[in-house]
C-alpha positions as CSV (number, residue, x, y, z in Angstrom):
1,M,27.6,46.1,-3.5
2,G,30.0,44.3,-6.3
3,S,30.5,44.6,-9.8
4,S,27.6,42.4,-10.4
5,G,25.2,44.9,-8.8
6,F,24.3,42.3,-6.1
7,S,23.3,43.8,-2.6
8,W,22.3,42.1,0.5
9,T,20.3,45.1,1.3
10,L,16.4,44.3,1.3
11,K,14.1,46.8,0.2
12,D,11.5,48.0,2.8
13,H,8.2,46.6,2.2
14,P,5.5,49.3,1.4
15,K,3.0,48.5,3.9
16,L,4.6,46.3,6.7
17,P,6.5,47.7,9.5
18,K,9.8,46.6,11.0
19,G,10.7,46.0,14.5
20,K,8.2,43.3,15.6
21,T,9.4,40.1,17.2
22,I,8.4,37.1,15.1
23,A,8.2,33.5,16.5
24,M,8.9,31.0,13.7
25,V,7.5,27.5,15.0
26,V,8.0,24.3,13.0
27,L,5.9,21.4,14.1
28,D,7.9,18.5,13.0
29,G,5.8,15.7,11.1
30,W,2.4,17.8,12.0
31,G,0.4,17.3,8.2
32,E,-3.3,17.9,7.8
33,A,-5.4,14.8,7.0
34,K,-9.2,13.9,7.5
35,A,-10.2,13.1,10.9
36,N,-10.0,9.3,11.9
37,Q,-9.0,7.4,15.0
38,Y,-5.6,6.9,13.8
39,N,-5.2,10.7,13.2
40,C,-3.0,11.1,16.4
41,I,-3.0,15.2,15.8
42,H,-6.8,15.0,15.6
43,V,-7.4,12.6,18.4
44,A,-5.0,14.4,20.9
45,E,-6.0,17.6,22.8
46,T,-4.4,20.4,20.9
47,P,-6.7,23.5,21.7
48,T,-3.9,25.7,20.4
49,M,-3.6,24.6,17.0
50,D,-7.4,23.9,16.9
51,S,-7.7,27.5,17.7
52,L,-5.3,28.9,15.0
53,K,-7.2,26.6,12.4
54,N,-10.7,27.6,13.2
55,G,-10.0,31.0,14.1
56,A,-9.5,33.9,11.1
57,P,-9.9,31.8,8.0
58,D,-7.7,34.3,6.2
59,K,-4.7,33.7,8.6
60,W,-4.4,29.8,8.3
61,R,-3.9,27.7,5.2
62,L,-2.1,24.8,3.9
63,V,0.9,24.5,1.7
64,K,2.6,21.4,0.0
65,A,5.6,19.8,1.8
66,H,6.5,16.8,-0.4
67,G,7.5,16.0,-4.2
68,K,8.6,18.7,-6.5
69,A,7.5,21.3,-4.3
70,V,10.7,20.5,-2.1
71,G,12.5,19.5,-5.0
72,L,12.1,15.8,-5.0
73,P,11.9,13.9,-8.2
74,T,8.2,13.0,-8.4
75,D,5.1,14.0,-6.4
76,D,5.1,10.5,-5.0
77,D,8.0,11.3,-2.9
78,M,7.4,12.1,0.6
79,G,8.8,15.1,2.3
80,N,11.4,15.0,4.9
81,S,12.9,17.2,7.7
82,E,15.8,18.0,5.6
83,V,14.4,19.1,2.2
84,G,11.6,20.8,4.3
85,H,13.8,22.8,6.4
86,N,16.2,23.5,3.1
87,A,13.1,24.9,1.5
88,L,11.7,26.8,4.6
89,G,15.2,28.7,5.0
90,A,16.1,29.0,1.3
91,G,13.1,30.4,-0.1
92,R,13.6,28.6,-3.4
93,I,13.2,25.1,-4.6
94,Y,16.4,23.3,-5.2
95,A,16.3,19.9,-7.0
96,Q,17.4,17.1,-4.6
97,G,17.6,14.1,-7.2
98,A,20.8,13.1,-9.0
99,L,21.0,9.8,-10.1
100,E,18.2,10.2,-12.9
101,T,20.5,12.7,-14.8
102,G,23.6,10.4,-14.8
103,K,25.9,13.4,-13.4
104,I,26.8,11.1,-10.5
105,Y,28.9,9.0,-12.4
106,D,31.1,12.0,-13.7
107,G,31.8,13.1,-9.9
108,E,34.7,12.8,-7.8
109,G,33.2,10.3,-5.5
110,F,32.2,7.9,-8.1
111,N,35.5,8.1,-9.8
112,Y,37.1,7.4,-6.5
113,I,35.4,4.1,-5.7
114,K,35.6,3.2,-9.7
115,E,39.2,2.6,-9.0
116,S,38.4,-0.7,-7.0
117,F,36.1,-2.1,-9.9
118,E,38.9,-3.8,-11.8
119,T,40.4,-6.1,-9.0
120,G,38.0,-5.6,-6.1
121,T,34.2,-5.8,-4.9
122,L,31.6,-3.0,-5.1
123,H,29.6,-3.3,-1.7
124,L,26.4,-1.3,-1.5
125,I,24.8,-0.9,2.1
126,G,21.6,0.8,2.8
127,L,17.8,0.5,3.7
128,L,15.9,-1.7,1.1
129,S,12.9,0.4,0.6
130,D,10.3,2.3,-1.7
131,G,9.4,4.9,1.0
132,G,11.4,7.7,-0.3
133,V,12.5,8.9,3.2
134,H,15.9,7.4,3.8
135,S,16.4,5.5,0.3
136,R,14.8,4.6,-2.7
137,L,14.6,1.1,-4.3
138,D,14.6,2.3,-7.9
139,Q,17.8,4.3,-7.1
140,L,19.5,1.4,-5.9
141,Q,18.7,-0.4,-9.1
142,L,20.1,2.5,-11.2
143,L,23.2,2.5,-9.1
144,L,23.6,-1.2,-9.9
145,K,23.0,-0.6,-13.6
146,G,25.3,2.4,-13.8
147,A,28.1,0.8,-11.9
148,S,27.8,-2.4,-13.9
149,E,27.9,-0.4,-17.0
150,R,31.0,1.4,-15.9
151,G,33.4,-1.5,-15.0
152,A,31.8,-3.1,-11.8
153,K,32.7,-6.8,-12.3
154,R,31.7,-8.2,-8.8
155,I,29.0,-6.4,-6.6
156,R,27.4,-7.5,-3.3
157,V,24.4,-5.8,-2.1
158,H,24.0,-5.7,2.1
159,V,20.5,-4.7,2.9
160,L,18.9,-3.1,5.8
161,T,15.3,-4.5,6.1
162,D,13.9,-2.8,9.4
163,G,12.6,0.6,7.5
164,R,9.9,2.8,9.3
165,D,9.1,3.9,5.8
166,V,7.2,0.7,4.6
167,L,4.7,-1.8,5.9
168,D,5.6,-4.9,7.9
169,G,6.8,-7.7,5.6
170,S,7.1,-5.6,2.4
171,S,11.0,-6.4,2.4
172,I,10.2,-9.8,1.0
173,G,8.9,-8.2,-2.1
174,F,11.9,-5.7,-2.2
175,V,14.4,-8.4,-1.8
176,E,12.7,-10.2,-4.6
177,T,12.7,-7.2,-7.0
178,L,16.6,-6.8,-5.9
179,E,17.4,-10.4,-6.8
180,N,15.5,-10.3,-10.1
181,G,18.0,-7.2,-11.0
182,C,20.9,-8.9,-9.9
183,A,20.0,-12.1,-12.0
184,K,19.7,-10.0,-15.2
185,L,23.3,-8.3,-14.5
186,R,24.5,-12.0,-13.8
187,E,23.2,-12.8,-17.4
188,K,25.4,-10.0,-18.6
189,G,28.7,-11.4,-16.8
190,V,28.4,-9.4,-13.7
191,D,28.7,-11.1,-10.5
192,C,26.0,-9.6,-8.4
193,Q,24.3,-11.2,-5.2
194,I,22.9,-10.2,-2.1
195,A,25.3,-10.8,0.5
196,S,23.9,-10.2,3.7
197,G,20.5,-8.7,5.4
198,G,18.6,-8.0,8.4
199,G,17.2,-5.5,10.8
200,R,19.1,-4.1,13.5
201,C,21.6,-6.8,13.2
202,M,23.2,-7.8,9.9
203,L,23.3,-11.5,9.2
204,Q,26.1,-12.5,6.6
205,W,25.1,-15.1,3.8
206,I,27.3,-18.1,3.9
207,D,27.9,-20.3,0.6
208,M,27.8,-24.2,0.3
209,N,31.5,-24.3,1.4
210,G,30.8,-22.3,4.8
211,K,32.6,-19.1,3.6
212,A,31.0,-15.6,3.5
213,V,29.5,-14.8,0.4
214,G,30.6,-10.8,0.6
215,P,33.0,-9.8,3.2
216,I,34.5,-6.5,2.7
217,V,38.4,-6.9,2.3
218,D,41.3,-4.9,1.3
219,G,40.8,-3.0,-2.0
220,D,37.0,-3.2,-2.2
221,A,34.8,-0.1,-2.7
222,V,31.9,0.5,-0.6
223,V,28.9,2.7,-0.7
224,T,26.4,3.4,1.7
225,F,23.2,4.5,-0.4
226,N,20.8,5.9,1.9
227,F,20.5,9.5,1.1
228,R,19.2,10.5,4.5
229,A,21.8,10.8,7.2
230,D,20.2,9.8,10.6
231,R,20.9,6.1,10.1
232,M,24.1,6.3,8.2
233,T,26.4,8.5,10.5
234,M,27.4,5.8,12.8
235,L,28.0,3.4,9.9
236,A,29.9,6.0,8.0
237,K,32.2,6.4,11.1
238,A,32.8,2.9,11.2
239,L,34.0,2.5,7.8
240,E,35.9,5.8,7.6
241,Y,37.4,6.4,11.1
242,E,40.7,4.4,12.0
243,D,40.3,5.0,15.5
244,F,36.5,4.1,15.8
245,D,35.8,2.5,19.4
246,K,32.1,2.2,19.7
247,F,31.9,-1.6,18.8
248,D,34.5,-4.1,17.7
249,R,34.9,-4.2,14.0
250,V,37.2,-7.2,14.2
251,R,39.3,-5.8,11.6
252,F,39.5,-2.4,9.5
253,P,40.0,-3.2,5.7
254,K,41.6,-0.5,3.5
255,I,38.7,0.3,1.3
256,R,37.4,3.2,-0.7
257,Y,34.3,4.4,0.9
258,A,31.9,6.9,-0.3
259,G,28.4,7.6,1.0
260,M,25.5,8.7,-1.3
261,L,25.7,12.0,0.2
262,Q,27.9,13.7,3.0
263,Y,25.9,12.9,6.0
264,D,27.4,15.4,8.5
265,G,28.5,18.7,7.0
266,E,30.5,19.8,10.3
267,L,32.4,16.6,10.5
268,K,32.8,16.3,6.9
269,L,31.6,12.8,7.2
270,P,32.1,10.9,5.0
271,S,35.0,12.6,3.3
272,R,33.8,11.1,-0.2
273,Y,30.4,11.1,-1.5
274,L,28.6,10.6,-4.7
275,V,25.9,13.3,-4.6
276,S,27.0,16.9,-3.6
277,P,24.1,18.4,-1.6
278,P,22.4,21.3,-3.4
279,E,24.4,24.4,-3.3
280,I,21.9,26.6,-1.7
281,E,23.4,30.3,-1.2
282,R,21.8,33.5,-0.4
283,T,19.3,31.9,2.5
284,S,16.6,34.0,4.1
285,G,18.8,33.6,7.4
286,E,21.6,35.3,5.8
287,Y,19.5,37.8,4.3
288,L,18.1,38.9,7.6
289,V,21.4,39.0,9.4
290,Y,22.7,41.1,6.6
291,N,19.6,43.7,7.6
292,G,19.8,43.7,11.0
293,V,17.6,40.9,12.1
294,R,19.0,39.3,15.5
295,T,17.9,35.6,15.3
296,F,17.8,32.7,18.2
297,A,17.3,29.1,16.9
298,C,16.7,26.2,19.2
299,S,15.5,22.6,19.1
300,E,16.8,19.4,20.8
301,T,19.6,17.4,19.3
302,V,17.5,15.0,17.0
303,K,16.1,18.4,15.1
304,F,18.9,20.9,16.1
305,G,20.7,20.9,12.8
306,H,17.3,21.4,10.9
307,V,16.7,24.8,12.3
308,T,20.5,25.5,11.9
309,F,22.5,23.6,9.2
310,F,19.6,22.7,6.9
311,W,17.7,25.9,7.5
312,N,21.0,28.0,6.4
313,G,21.4,25.9,3.1
314,N,23.7,23.1,4.5
315,R,26.0,25.4,6.2
316,S,27.6,24.9,9.6
317,G,27.9,27.6,12.0
318,Y,27.0,31.3,12.3
319,F,26.6,33.9,9.7
320,N,27.4,36.5,11.9
321,P,28.1,35.5,16.0
322,Q,27.2,38.9,17.1
323,M,23.6,38.6,15.6
324,E,22.8,35.0,16.2
325,E,22.5,32.4,18.9
326,Y,21.8,28.9,18.6
327,V,20.9,26.5,21.6
328,E,20.8,22.9,21.5
329,I,18.9,20.8,24.1
330,P,20.2,17.4,24.5
331,S,17.8,14.6,23.4
332,D,16.9,11.6,25.6
333,S,19.2,8.8,25.0
334,G,19.4,4.9,25.4
335,I,15.6,4.9,25.0
336,T,13.1,5.0,22.1
337,F,11.1,8.1,21.8
338,N,7.6,6.6,22.6
339,V,8.7,5.8,26.2
340,Q,9.2,9.6,26.8
341,P,7.0,11.0,24.0
342,K,6.8,14.6,25.5
343,M,10.6,14.8,24.5
344,K,12.0,18.4,25.1
345,A,8.9,20.2,24.0
346,V,8.4,22.2,27.2
347,E,12.4,23.0,27.4
348,I,12.5,24.3,23.9
349,A,9.2,26.5,24.5
350,E,10.9,27.8,27.6
351,K,14.1,28.7,25.7
352,A,11.9,30.3,23.1
353,R,9.7,32.2,25.7
354,D,12.9,33.5,27.6
355,A,14.6,34.5,24.3
356,I,11.3,36.3,23.1
357,L,10.9,38.2,26.5
358,S,14.8,39.2,26.6
359,G,14.0,41.6,24.0
360,K,17.5,40.6,22.4
361,F,16.1,39.1,19.3
362,D,13.7,40.0,16.4
363,Q,13.3,36.4,15.4
364,V,13.0,33.0,17.3
365,R,13.0,29.9,15.5
366,V,12.4,26.6,16.8
367,N,11.7,23.1,15.9
368,L,9.3,20.8,18.0
369,P,10.1,17.2,17.1
370,N,7.5,15.3,18.8
371,G,5.0,14.3,15.9
372,D,7.9,13.1,13.8
373,M,10.0,11.3,16.1
374,V,7.3,9.7,18.4
375,G,5.3,9.0,15.3
376,H,8.0,6.9,13.7
377,T,8.0,4.5,16.6
378,G,4.3,3.3,15.6
379,D,3.1,3.9,18.9
380,I,-0.4,5.8,18.5
381,E,-0.9,6.2,22.0
382,A,2.4,7.7,22.5
383,T,2.0,10.0,19.4
384,V,-1.2,11.4,20.9
385,V,0.7,12.2,24.0
386,A,3.5,13.8,21.8
387,C,1.2,15.9,19.9
388,K,-0.4,17.2,23.0
389,A,2.9,18.0,24.3
390,A,3.8,19.9,21.2
391,D,0.6,22.1,21.1
392,E,1.2,23.1,24.9
393,A,4.7,24.1,23.8
394,V,3.4,26.3,21.0
395,K,0.8,28.0,23.6
396,M,3.9,28.8,25.7
397,I,5.6,30.5,22.7
398,L,2.4,32.2,21.5
399,D,1.7,33.5,25.2
400,A,5.1,35.4,25.0
401,I,4.6,36.8,21.6
402,E,1.4,38.3,23.0
403,Q,3.2,39.3,26.0
404,V,5.6,41.6,23.5
405,G,3.4,42.7,20.9
406,G,4.9,40.2,18.4
407,I,3.8,38.1,15.6
408,Y,3.7,34.3,15.1
409,V,4.2,32.1,12.1
410,V,3.6,28.5,12.8
411,T,3.8,25.6,10.3
412,A,5.4,22.2,9.9
413,D,8.1,20.6,7.7
414,H,6.1,17.2,6.5
415,G,3.4,15.2,7.3
416,N,3.7,12.0,9.7
417,A,1.6,11.9,12.9
418,E,-1.7,13.1,11.1
419,D,-2.5,9.6,9.8
420,M,-0.5,6.5,10.8
421,V,-2.4,3.8,8.7
422,K,-1.8,2.6,5.2
423,R,-4.8,3.2,3.2
424,N,-6.3,2.1,-0.3
425,K,-7.4,4.7,-3.0
426,K,-11.0,4.8,-1.2
427,G,-9.2,5.7,2.0
428,D,-10.1,2.5,4.0
429,P,-7.4,1.2,6.1
430,L,-5.4,-1.7,4.7
431,L,-5.2,-5.1,6.6
432,D,-2.2,-7.4,6.6
433,K,-2.6,-11.2,5.9
434,N,-3.7,-11.8,9.6
435,G,-6.7,-9.2,9.2
436,K,-4.8,-6.5,11.5
437,I,-4.5,-2.9,10.6
438,Q,-1.2,-1.7,9.2
439,I,0.1,0.8,11.2
440,L,2.6,3.3,9.5
441,T,5.9,4.7,10.7
442,S,6.6,6.6,7.6
443,H,6.0,10.0,6.5
444,T,2.9,11.2,4.3
445,L,1.9,13.2,1.3
446,E,-0.4,15.4,3.2
447,P,0.1,19.1,3.1
448,V,0.8,21.0,6.3
449,P,-0.6,24.0,7.8
450,I,0.7,27.5,8.2
451,A,-0.6,30.1,10.6
452,I,0.2,33.7,11.1
453,G,-1.1,35.9,13.8
454,G,-0.1,38.0,17.0
455,P,-0.8,41.4,18.2
456,G,1.9,42.7,16.0
457,L,0.4,41.7,12.8
458,A,-0.7,44.8,10.7
459,P,-4.1,45.1,10.0
460,G,-5.2,43.8,6.6
461,V,-2.6,41.0,6.7
462,R,-4.0,38.0,5.2
463,F,-3.1,34.8,3.0
464,R,-3.3,35.3,-0.8
465,K,-5.6,33.7,-2.9
466,D,-3.9,33.8,-5.9
467,V,-1.0,31.4,-4.6
468,P,-3.1,28.1,-4.4
469,D,-0.2,25.6,-4.9
470,G,2.0,27.3,-2.3
471,G,4.8,25.1,-0.6
472,L,7.3,25.4,2.0
473,A,9.7,27.6,-0.4
474,N,7.0,30.2,-0.1
475,V,7.2,30.9,3.6
476,A,10.6,32.7,3.5
477,A,9.6,35.3,1.6
478,T,6.4,35.5,3.9
479,V,8.5,35.9,7.1
480,M,10.5,38.5,5.4
481,N,7.4,40.5,4.5
482,L,6.4,40.2,8.5
483,H,9.9,41.7,9.3
484,G,9.1,44.6,7.1
485,F,11.2,43.6,3.9
486,E,10.5,42.8,0.4
487,A,12.0,39.5,-0.7
488,P,14.5,39.0,-3.1
489,A,13.3,38.7,-6.9
490,D,14.3,35.1,-7.2
491,Y,12.4,33.9,-4.2
492,E,9.1,32.0,-4.3
493,P,6.2,34.3,-3.9
494,T,5.2,35.5,-0.6
495,L,2.0,33.9,1.1
496,I,0.5,37.1,2.5
497,E,-0.9,40.4,1.2
498,V,-2.0,43.4,2.9
499,A,-5.6,44.5,2.2
500,D,-6.7,47.9,2.3
501,N,-9.1,48.8,4.7
């Protein structure tokens, strides 16, 4: 204990015992929506999750996984895996927005690229979308306005239009909105143009003289404006690494490059960025390690960082290597996830089962990515298979908990596979201009389930009715209670109580 009086020691819970093995299972992209033919979670055979939902009503409920409940600017913002796992691990809500406050322009990253404004061009590269999962059109517009007001005289925007966040064909409207914004800047003397665009392959616009409209050359500044990492990491490497060899860049101009965020905390990539991730300290994982809870965490590559890095407050590595073990199972490579929709659900469940039965760990934490990653392909049949595979994996883990007399907590990080069509306000599917139902490949605004149970759950434990607006951040205090501890006072309230028999 320091001079401030802070201590890592958690108080014992007055009614709940210590020593029970807890399985913490996160179903990625598993929200709760009304039953319909595009609700892959409903259509799939999911007897395990069905039994949790239809079993004891006081041990299953819904929590918010989007918008302000996970620190996003508005309740129209879909949740995602990064902010979802931040909230699950931190136990508190951390603001994830930055452009709206204007603080971004005072930071080291912006001042770094600003040095190119006088003589060079500012290039902005990213997904043109209003989806709010990888990027946001309104944030791009704010960045254009803020950069021009702070000296950027020549701006070129390079747009990606194959986003899974939006309806097919919607990029046409987004491009028109962006061009209108650039036109207003041109009226003010700022040379702003859309310089290239496309999906998997970027096409460079050519002017009347056959010259590229916006090539990146020595002395320019470049910003990748996506705030989510999964599509930006490779591009960041290509822009920053001198020895990059994954494809032929033809040339490697000397530029000032910054990402919207640092996309990879372990690689420190990119080295410059406009927005620092929220400084999350005193996460539940760190508290539990200090209080003797031995932890095992596992997922496959595409979600491994979510049960480790993001869960631990954007922190790499172990808190205590003697108390923790993290296992990464390599994801399939070279194929889209709908080709192998079962992904590595069985392998993750087997690792979790073995960890539970070993008796070496007090908490076994996993992420099952199927609903999210296969759902993003837009392949409904494959997503149904994916949901069934995830359900079977949950059963394997719960069976192991049954054997050791433990406790399970099953939840999700955001919605996705529970509804894969765009709907109007009445709930009817929207059609495209050809009369075809629009299949969505994006996250949703739906709540996610949380279920507790197992032979180790003390009698009388139930979900509280006085936390009706609970979100993912409330889960950390809940899990601490189940480990036999009171949560820190500044954590979001626990979702459970112990009723007197």
